[in-house]
Structures are given as structure tokens and as C-alpha cells.
N, C-alpha and C positions, 0 to 999 in steps of 0.2 A: 505494498502498498505507502502509495507517494506521501510523502508531508504536503502540509500547503502551501509550504517555500518553492517547490517546484511545480506544482499545480497552478501556482502563479505565474510563475519561470514561462512554462506554459502555454497561457492565457496571453502571456508578452508577445510568445516566439510569433501563435495565432496572429496577433494585430501587427507584427514586422512582415510576416509575409502577407496581408493583405494590405498593406500601405508598400511594400518593394513593387505590388503587379499594379498599382494606381501609376509611381513614379516610371516605372520601369517598362510599359506594355507597350506592344500584346505578346505579356509573356503567359506558358502555364504555369499553377501554381504549384505545380511539382517541378519547376523551373524555379520560381522563387525560393519554393524553400532549401533545394537543394542547394544554389549560388549562397545564402545567409546560415546554413548549418556549414557550407564549407568555409565561409570565410570567418565562423566561428574558431572549429578546427585550426587553422591555418595560423589567426592569431596568439591559438593557444598554443603555439609550436607545432603541430600534428602536420610535417611537410609533406607526408607522404599523400596529402591531396590538394596539395599548394599547385595555382597553376593547372587545375585540372578542365581537360573538356568538358562540358556537359552534352550529352544528347538523353533523347529519349527514344530509346528503341526498345519494341517490346513485339516477340514472334509467340503467342501462345501456343498456336497448333505445335508449335518444335520447342517448347518448354524453356524458352532463351528470353533475355532483359538485359537490358544495359543503362546508366543513368548516366557515367562518367567515366573519363579512363586518361590516365597521364604515365609519361615515361620518364624516368630519371635513370638518364644517361651515367653520370659517375656510381650511382649505385646498381645498374642495371635492372631495376625496378620497374615491374608496370604495375600501377593499381587500377585498379575497374569498382567501380560504384554503382550498389545496385540500393534503393532508397522506398522508402514507403511511408508515405504518408497522410494524413486523413485528419478533416477538419471539427472534427465532434468537439464538443463544451469540454468534455473528457479526456483524457490519454486512456489508451486503454492496454491490455497485456499481450503483448505477442509471443508465443509459447515455440518450444525446441523446435516441435518437426516446421513451424512457419520458419521460422529462421533460416533452416535446412534447404525449405524448397526456393526460399530466395536466393540463396548463395550461391545452389546448383543453378538457378539459371544463367547466372553470371557467369557460371565454370564453365555449363553447355556450351555459350557464346564463344568462351576463348578456345575451347576444344576446338571449337568448329571454322576458327580462324586459320587451324591448322590446313582447310581443307577449300574447296571452290566452289561451297555451298554461295558464297555470298556475293557472286560474278553475277550473278544474275537479276542483283539487285539496281534499282536509278542510282547512280556513281554518287549523285547527289545529294541522297539519303544517307541521314544518320550511321544507320546500320555499317555501309557499306564505306562511309568513310573512319569509321571504326578500325573495319576490318584492315581498310589499307595501312591506316596506322602500325598496328598490332604488326601487320603481315612486312611490315617494310622492318619494324627491331626486332623482329622472332630470332633470329640467329644471336641478337644482344640480352635477350632475355633471360634472366638467373631464378629473379623471384618475381609472382605474382601474391599481390595482394589485393582481395577481394574484403572490400568494406560496405559493409551493411548502414545505412541514416534513415533512423523513423526519429518521429517525434512523438510513438507510444511508450510504451515501459515492456522493456524484455524481461525475458526469465535471465539468470545468471547463465550464460552457457556461449562458449566458443568453442564452433569445431578444432577437434585437436587438426597439426600439419598436412601433409598430403603429396607424395609425388606426380609430376606428372612430364615423364620423360627423365630429362635433367633438370626439370625446372620444381622449386620448392614450393608448396601453393600455401600459402598463410591466409588466415583470418583473421577478420575482427569487427564490432557493433558498437554501435552508439547510439542510444536511445536519448531519451529529455532527461534524464536523469541523470547519466554517464555527461550530459553536455550542461548540466545545472550545476554540477559539482567543477567542470573544467572552468565554467565561467565566472561562477558567485560563489563554489564552496573553495576555493583556491587551489583546489590539485584536480587534475582527473582522476579518477580512476577505470585502473589503466592493470595490464597485467603485465606481471610483473616480470621479469627478463631471469629466469635459472642455467646457467650454464652449469649442466654437469663435466666437471674436467672424470672424475673417474669415469662415471659410468658412458657415459659418453666418449670422452677419446684417451680410455685404457689412458690416463696419467693423473699427477699432481703436479700441483705447481709448489716450487717449492720459493719459498719468500723469508728473507728477515728480519722480525718483528723491534719495528724503531723501540728503545730505549723511551718509558716514560711514561707513566700515567696519566688518562685527565676523562675528564666524563663527557666529551664532544666527539672525540673519534681514537681509533686505532688508525697506526701507519705501519705496511710494511712494505719493505721494495726487494727490490731482487731484477733475475732477469727471466724474459721467456721464448722460448724457443721463435723466429720465424715462421714455421715451419705450424706449429702448434697455434698460434696467433692467426695465422693467414686459414686454416680449417674452423676455425671459430667463426673468424669472422663470415667464411663464406656460408657457414652454417646458421646465422644469426643477422648477419646480415645491419641491415640500418639500426635495429635494436638496441646493438652494442654502440650505435655512436650517440653522444648526449645532444638533444637536440635543436639548440642553440649551432653548434660546429656543424649538424648536418646541413642547417638553413643555410651555411656561411657555404661548404661545399659544394651543394647542388647549386649553389647560385654561380660560383666563380666557375665550374667545373676547374679549377687549373691543379695541378698533378706536381707538385716539386721534380724537374729536370734531372735535378741534383741527388735527389734518393733513387730515382730509378737506374742514373750512372751506375752509383754506386752498389746497388744491388746487383747489376749487370759483369760489372769488369772488376768491383773491388770486394766479394760477399763478406769475407773475412775481417774488413775495414770497415763494414757498417756501423758496428760498435763505436766505434771512436769518433766515427763521420755526424751519428743520429743522437738526438738530444730525447729518446726514448718516449713515453705515453704516459702518462698522469692520466687515473682513472678511479672510482667512487663505486662504494657498491654500500647495500643496505645490511647485509650479514654475509660469514663465511662458515665454512663446516670445512674443520682440519681433521685431520689423520693423527692417532696421536698425540694431541697436544703439544706444546712447545719444550722442545731440546735444550742441550744445554747452546746452542750456539744462538740459542734466541730462533733457528729456523721452524718455520710451522710447514707444514706439507697440508697447503688447500685441495678439498677434493670437491668443492663446490661452492658457485658464487653466486648471490641474488640485488637482483639491482642493480649489475653491472654496467656501468656505461664509464666511456672514453671521453672525459673531457678539454682532451690535449692529446695532439697525436692522431688524429683522425685522418689526416691524408697520411703520415708516415703507415696505419697499418693498410689503409687502403690501398698505396705502394704497396706492400709487401704482397697485400694478395694479389693484386696486377701479375708480380712477378710470378706468382704460384701459379695464376692460371695460363701465363706465356709456356710452363715449365723451366723456368729457370732454377737450379738448385738453389734448397733454401737451408742447406746441410749447415753450413757456417754463419747464417746469420741469428745472430741474438740480439732484442732486443731488453734496454733499459723498463723497469714497469714499477712503476709506485701506485702503490693502491690503499687510498684509505674508508676507511670504513666507519661510517659515518654512523652514530651511536644516538646523535641527540637529533630525531626525525625532522624538529618543527625549525631548525638553524638547517637541515639541509641546502635550501636552495641557495642560501647567501653564500655559504662555503661553496658550492658547485659555484658559482657564480665567478668566485674571488681564484679559486683553484683555474677557472678559462682566463678570467683575465692578469695572474700576474705569472702562469707559469713560463716558460720559451717555450715555443714552437720554430718549426722550419718555416713556414708561410705563416706570419704575424697572424693571428686573430682577435680582436681587442671586442672582446665577447660587449662590453658597453659601449658598442661603434651602433648595435641595433638593438640592444634591451630596451625592452618599456621603461625600465627604469632609471636610461639613460638622460643624463642632464635637460638635454637640450629636448629630451620629449615632455620630460618633468616642468619645465618653465612654458612650453605652448600651450599643457596647461593649464596651467594657472593663469596665464594670459587672458587665455579661453572664459575665463569664469570672472575675471576681472574686468572685460572687456566688450562693457555694452554695444550693440546695436545704435547708430543716431537715430534719433526722433527731432524734427521739427519743434514740438513744443512738448513740453511735461518732462517729463522722468524716463532714462533711457532703464527697458528693464528686458530684453529680449535679448537674448544671446546665442552665439555659436558654440557648440559641444563639443570640444576636442577631446576625441576616447583616445586617451594616451594606451589601455590595453581593453582589448574586444570586451563589449560587456560592464565599460565604466557607466554608460548611460542607463541600463537597466537598473546596475543598484546603485545609480545615484535617485531612479522614480523608487525604488523599493526600497529605499530611505524615506520616501516623505509618510509621516506617521496618519494623514487620510485621505479618503478618497478625494474632496477640495483640492488638496495640498498636491495632489498626485496631476489633477487637472491644471494647476495654476504652474506646474513646475512644464507640465506638455506646451504648457502656451509661454513659456518663455522661451523654452530647450524645446523647440520638436524634433520628433526624430530625421526630419530632413533637414535640419540644421546639425545633426551629429553629424561626427566627420571622422573617419576613424586615423590613424599616423600614418596607414598604409596606404588609405588611397588621397591622403594629404600629399602623399609622397609621390603615387600616381599623374596629381596635377602639375606638383612643380617640375618634375622632372621632363613629363612632355612638355611644358611649359619651354622649360630651359635647353630644348632642342635633342632630347633622348628618346624619342617614339620607339626608334627600335627597341631600346631595352626594355619601358614601359609593355611593349608586347609580349616580353618574354613570361609575364604576367606580375600578378602586385606581390609577391612575397621576393622573390628574384629582384623584380625594380627596390624594394625596400633595401638590401642589403647591398644594394651599388649605391642606394639614394644615403643610406647609413654612412657610407666608407667616404663619400665625398661630403658630408657631415662634417668628420673629425679631421677629415682635410682641410677644413675651411673654407670648401668650396661655397658654402652656402649660410646666408649674415648667421647669427648669435640672436638667439631669441631675445626678441624687443617688442614695445607694443607696433610698432612701424613693422618690421620683418613677419609679423601674425597679422599685422593688416596684410599684408602683401602676400601672406599666405591662402588669405580667406579669398582674396580678389582671383587667384588662380584659380581655386574651386568651383566658384561663379561662373568665369570664363569656360571655364571646364564643361560642368554641369548645362550650362546653356547650350553651347556648341553639340553638349551630348542631343538637347532637347531639338534643335535646329536641324542635325543629320538624321534622329529618327522621325522628323515629319517628312522629309525629302523621300522615305524612304527607297533605298538603293537597295535593298534585299539583301545585304548579307556585310562581311567583316565592318559592321558601324565602330564597334571598340577602335582597331586597328585606324579607320580615320578619324574617329574622335583624335587619336593621340596626335595622327600627322597631320591634321588640319589645326591642332591649340600650336605646335610645334611652328608652321610657317608662320603664324602669326606671332609668336615669342620672337621667331628670327627676323622675319620682314617688315611685321605692322608693332612693335612694340610702341611707337609714338602714339598707337590708339587707345593700347592701356593704360588706365591712368585707377590706380589701384586705389586710393582715397575716394574718387569717385566712384569708383563701382562698391565700395565698401557705404561710402555713403549712401547709394541707392541703391546697396545688394543685386544690382542688376547693372548689365552690358548694353552701353547706349545703342540706336538704330545702325550707326554706323560700320558697326563691329559687329552685327549682325547681320547684316547683305554682304561683309565680308565676309564671312564664315560661308554663306552658302556657296560664294564664289568660290573660297580653298576647295571647299566639300568638295565641288564638280572637280574641281583639277587633280584632287586627292585621290577620286577614283579613278578618274581618263588613267593616270599614273598608275593604279593598281591593277589595270584592265591590259598596262603593255610594260609588262616584266620582262628584265634583261633576257629572261631563261623562258621561250614559249613552254605552256600548261606549266609554268611551275606551282604548287601550293601558295598562294596570297599568303595564308597566315603565317608559312614559315616562313616566307622574302622578307614578309613585314620583322622578322625580326633578327634581320641580316642590316646593319651598318651600310650596306652596299646600296637598298631600298633608301634612306634617308640622303644619302651622298647623291644618288642618279635624281629625288623631287628637287630637291635644291637647285640641281643643273638646270634641270626642264624650268623651274620658276625663274630661277633668273635669267633663261631662253627670254620668257614670255613678256618679263617685265623689260626686260630691254630691248625688246623690239613695239 
């Protein structure tokens, strides 16, 4: 039985779905539900679903269904989404049989992609596009993660992993209770990773326990063989990589060349050249206790996460898959077993921040608690929208962490207070940090990065913030940011009404980028902030530029190329600029 708070969250989520449909129509209820659910998961650090392509494919006669897909090149992982949404006043219970039924429909779709059954479908259909995508990446897929999203309550059940040929198939279930725990409860209810070294890998991990006792954590140091690390990574995959590091790795896609060269040419020197990995865990099981030399033989690790050294691990794994000999490769390892669970998040954050790494990953650069976002949040709460007469009472709401708006709404003590809060800060003026980053990055001339998805774009945005490429938070920079958001939203509305029929998001990005590059003289942030809209001249310009961008999309450098993929390349933006400059010079 769900408690009152979760039922209230369910009702608020239903309202969000209705609002999404009104503001982004025409879209189906299912699409609105999936878009919102995935945005919550992405903000919560679930990078499996970030930058997911949503589809509505269903073939009941053949027991197949698919609601979304994404492929992560870095982790060689395919994510497939299936959703179950219902609009009743209260959530219902989803039983084990229905969970199995829904997940099997997606598995059937994936297996069918190994045949030519989809060749008869219309090439423009969702099913065919997903089939082509999976077919294109088929040789690179090592794991498939099938995820059920539902606004109902499910029983406590997740199927065990299975195999399809050489590919591992894993499953996950997100219901309204788990989403609530992730957004408002402080932490997600997750299936903990348990690495059974003795049982699964026929070995133990000997480490030295660092002397000294404290109530916060125990620390162990030592060496793990490259072969064992690669085998564990092969089996556990992304689950082993701490979420924020995972976000960085998949966004940049960079593999340190020095690591690769060392593994290939001087494997015996790898430990001398490499800084090793820093890991954390919730608990360990040891064999025969602590010996006289302070060494323990660890046979099982629960909640194991690599918080620093993700690239080292992935590079060793790639060498393992390439059949490079790893017999002489050893890696330094530090394992911190955290005893104070309430301090775990802060400890992990600081390990990520302070530990050395081959490619510098400063976790505060893209963490919700970064100073930049904290300051922007404060500015949004203290900078009212101007009015001609009387006292300013309306605000935008900068959502530093997903779900803050709902948290603040639920804090209001009465129905009247909630209504007043919604009047002052309506949902349409709630802007998440990832959406704000999208609007700003598009205007600054990075439409090809924005086209890669919110999560990927946000990592690049954060990197630029840390490098000082964007102004420090101030009332002026806050107003400029909101003006970019208003411009972007206006552009989106205009392009939606022009009804081009496809690639609306990419048109938004590239149209706004043209304005930022060639027509910034028309954009007066203070004027947009004061009026909360753009002027007529800019609206006319947007229509003209949108038509130009659409024509650009219809004429790529390579005939027949997938436009969505082309938009992710810098050459697409470079060519658009050349074409536009030729136009304005004539």
C-alpha cells in the first residue's frame, strides 16, 4: 500500500503529463509520460536512459512492443524501454506476470531484429527506424538493458539476467514508488550490485587493511590483476562505474591514448605509469579474517562502485576484448568501505573530486551542488519578473535538481498556499539546469552538441562553466540565461506551427544558433526579460531562418544520410554557416 506522499506525487505527475501535452502537442499521452519519466531518471543520474529516442511501436499479433531505445558506444550497451501508463485517479498494482509479459515483448523485438522480418515495414515507421538502429550497432552490442517504466506500483520483482548468444540481457523496473524515492525520498531504491569474487570468478581479492579505526569508513589498499578487473567489468558493465563518472565517460567518449599504448607495448610497466582506481563499497565478506600482516582475502563485495579510474578500467577491458595479453598487467586499487551510510554521498563526491585520474574529471563541474547552479537557484528565488505597477510577485524557478519544484510545492501547508505558489511560479516557468544549458549552448553556437542529447550537452556545458567560458552567476547573467530560454521556447512554438513534419528539435537548435551567431543585435536580454517575450521582428526572423535550416537539412553533404545523426556533427553546423553567409552576401 502506497503512502499518502507517494499518491500525492502520483497525482502531481499526472498533472505534469497533462501540462506537457498542452505545451508540446500534438503528442500522445504515452510520449508525454515517457518524456517526463526519462527526464526525472536522467537528472537522478540514470544514464542508461539519457538521450533516448522515443518511439511508439506495438505489434500485438506478434507479441512485440518498444517505447524507446539508446545505444552507448563507450559501454557498448543497448537500452530498450517499454512503458505502461494509465490515467486513473490512483495507481494500481502491477503483478509479476504482467512485468514478465511486458519485458518479454521488448526482448521479442530485439531478437526479431536479428532477422529480416522488419524489412516489410515502412521505412519511416518507428519500428523500422529502431530496427535499422539496432541492426547498425548489432556487432558492437555486448549488453542489452530492458527497462519497464510505469506510473503504477509494481511488486518487488526484477527478472534475473539472461543471455542471447554472447549478449547479456538484464532487466530493470521503475514504478511510481521508486521514482518518488529517487526524486523526493533522497535516494533511489536500487538493486545493489553484489560482486561474488569466490563464487563467480573463483578467486579472492587480497588487500591490506589500513591501520587506524574510525566510525566512518574502513580503507583497504592493494593490487587487482588486469585480467580479473576486465572479467568483472565484462560481467557487471556500467553497474560498476559510479553514476557521475559514467555520465562523463559516455558524454566525452574519450579513451586515454597513453593507457592504450602502455597496455599494448609495455604491459609490465602499466602499474608504474598508471594511478590505479579508487572504489567504494557498502560492505565486504572476508575469508578467515585479518592475518598478521594486515591482509584480508575479500570474497564478496556489495555496492561496489568505481568512483575514479573509469577510463583505466574501460581501457583494460578493451585490451582484454582485443585479445591483448594481460598476464603482466596489475592495477593499484583503493577500496573504501563506508560504514556511515548517511555520509556516503558526500564521501563519494569528495573522492571523485580529489582523487587523481588520467583524464581530469572534476565531479563538481557537473554536479547539482556545484556553486554555479546553487547561485543560479538563489537568483531565481530572489529576482522577480518586472511589472508596470505594484509589487513584483512572479518568478521563474531554476530547478537545480530534478524534482525541486514538486518538493517546494509539497512544502506548502494548505491547498490555498499551493495554488498561490503555482500562480507565482507556474510549471511552465520551471526550468531545469539541463534545459537551461540546452538553450544557452544552442545560442552560443553549439547546436551539434545539443543535438547529442540533454545529458551529453550538459557535461560539455559544465566543462565550459568550469573553464570560465560563461559569466559567473549574477542578476545580469541570470536575466541573460532566462532571455535565452524565452527565445528558445518562442522559436520552438513558431517551428511547431510551421509543421515541417520532422526534426523539430534539431531545427530549434540550429535556428537559435543562427540567431546567436548572426543576429545577436536583435536580442536585448533586458527587453526580453521585461516583456517575457520576443519582439515581432525576431518572430519574423525565426520563420525565415527555420525555412533556411529546413532546406539545409534536406541537402546534406552525403545523399541519404540520417539527418538526426548528421545534426550531431560539427560539419553540419559549419556547412550551415557557409551557406547562410553566402546567402546574406548576395
